[in-house]
C-alpha positions, 0 to 999 in steps of 0.5 A: 848917342848922347856922347856922339851928339856932344862930340859932333856939337863941340866939334862944330864949335871950332875947327883946328887951324882957322885963322880967325879963331886963336883959342886953345878950347873950344866954346860952348854957347850955354846959359848959366845964372851965377854970381861973380865977386870982384877983388874989392869983394863986391858981389853982382849977379851974371849969366854965361853967354859961352863957356869952355874948360879954358875961358867963359864970356859973362854977362856982367853988371859991374865990369872988372879991370883988366886983368883983375882976379874973379871968383864965379859961381855957376849953377851946374858948375860950381866955384871957379876963378880967373883974370879978365881977359877982356871987356865986351859992352855987355860984361867981360871974359875971364880966363879960368885958372882952374888945376888940371883935374877942375880942367878936365871935370869942367870939360865933361860938365860943359860936354853934359850942357851941350848933350842937355842942349842938343837933346832939348833936355829940361834945364836943372838949377840946382846949386852944386852940392860938395862934401867938405873936409870937416864933416863933424858939426852941431845943431843947435835947436831954438831952445838952446838944445844941442845934438852933435851932427854930420854933414853929408853935404853942403850947396851955397844955399844949403846944407844936408846933415845927419842927426838923431832930432828931427825938428818940425819943418819950418823950424830956423835953427843953427848948425855949427855957427850958420843959421838955417830953416828945415825945408825937409827930412831926409833918411837919418837926418835934416835938410836945411836952407840957409837963410844967407847964401855962403859968400862964394869965396868961402865955399869949397871943400874947406868950408865950415859952417 
């Protein structure tokens, strides 16, 4: 049922051959919060207005220059990057530059979001979580004790790690070189919330805490 709803919803956004719309990809009206980084490394909050696997229209307080490379992190979508295609009164449109596999994943994510909107499903604001290539790390306690640990996954705002230690909730610890606060005990480990959100440009499979 959801698949049929998504297909009909997406198909309705763009009919092949319409002269007034030459976009290669079908756009979905979707509202997602996020942050974007300009070429000069300044970061600002943003919100999507519509999106396709090939581009996104952003409501953005500071406009990037035409053709400028911009990195964006969106809730439920994750990290994307591209170049500024055009300006609008409230922001700019970005032509997304991602590999084919990432583009296919993005199409699946947009289909899911279309399903959610069509079915009235609740919003989910959780950050995307990824598994980095480098899993080994160290948990350092406030008193200097160190424990070998293994990263389970990370997001922009926190991480889950496998470790023998069970610090009390709220304890400020250091994972690798990143400080965070214990927010949850999980089976075989802990979940921490970073004291500072990870910069967008560092959030990928090569991230090191």
